[in-house]
Residue, then its C-alpha position, 0 to 999 in steps of 0.5 A: m499500499t502507497s503513503e497516498q493511499l495511507a493518507h487518502p483512503e477515499r480515492i481507493p475506487g470501491y473502498s466505502y469505508g467510513t463513509p454514508q455509502a459504507a454498509r451498516s453492521p448488523l451486529s449491536l455493541d452488545d453483541l460485540d462484548k459477548l462475542k468478545a467475551a466468547v473469545g477471552l478478549t479483555a481489556a489487557d489484550e488491547p496495549y497487545l493488539r494495538a503494538a502488534g498492529d502497528v507492525l502487521a499494517d506496514k506488511a499489509d501489501e506482503m499480507v495481501t500479496a501471500w494470500r492472494a497466491q494461496l487462494a491462487e491454489h484453489p480452484y474453488l476459491a480462484i474463480y471468483s479472481v477470473h473472468p468466465d471463461g476462466n482466463p485471469n482479469p487482471e483488471y479485477s487484481a488491479a482494482s481490488k489490490p489496494r482495496f483488499d491491502r488497505r482494509k489489512s491495514d484498517c484490521a491491523t490497527p485495533g481501535t483506532r483507523r487510520t485515515g492519515p500518517t498520525t491521525p486515528t479515528p476513533p475508537s467507537t468507529s474501528r472496523c475490524a477491531t470492534y466492529s461497531r456500528s457506525p453512528p446513526 
């Protein structure tokens, strides 16, 4: 992911997180709390998740590239990234890669969403770490 994409996710075609076009989660914050309890996630874990996120966010491009290579090895998954005739679809790959990279970066930074090099959004709007609902 480029520094431009990190600083300006709104410039990534099809990446609508944080906009009115983005889907709202069907889960409530109460549902989230129940899910956290089910997996044993506590407030004591959050600093460690944030530290891991700082490391992983910078590896988003590498992780997405490796994941796509794994998907390509499984025909039943690879069909979603090719043309109906089975030929490669480089246009799809080129258009979707920045969205996947950004999503991975967002997910790697629990409690915040990086909207720029040093500007996180409040935890209540985090996409991946909290799966919270967007404000009304």
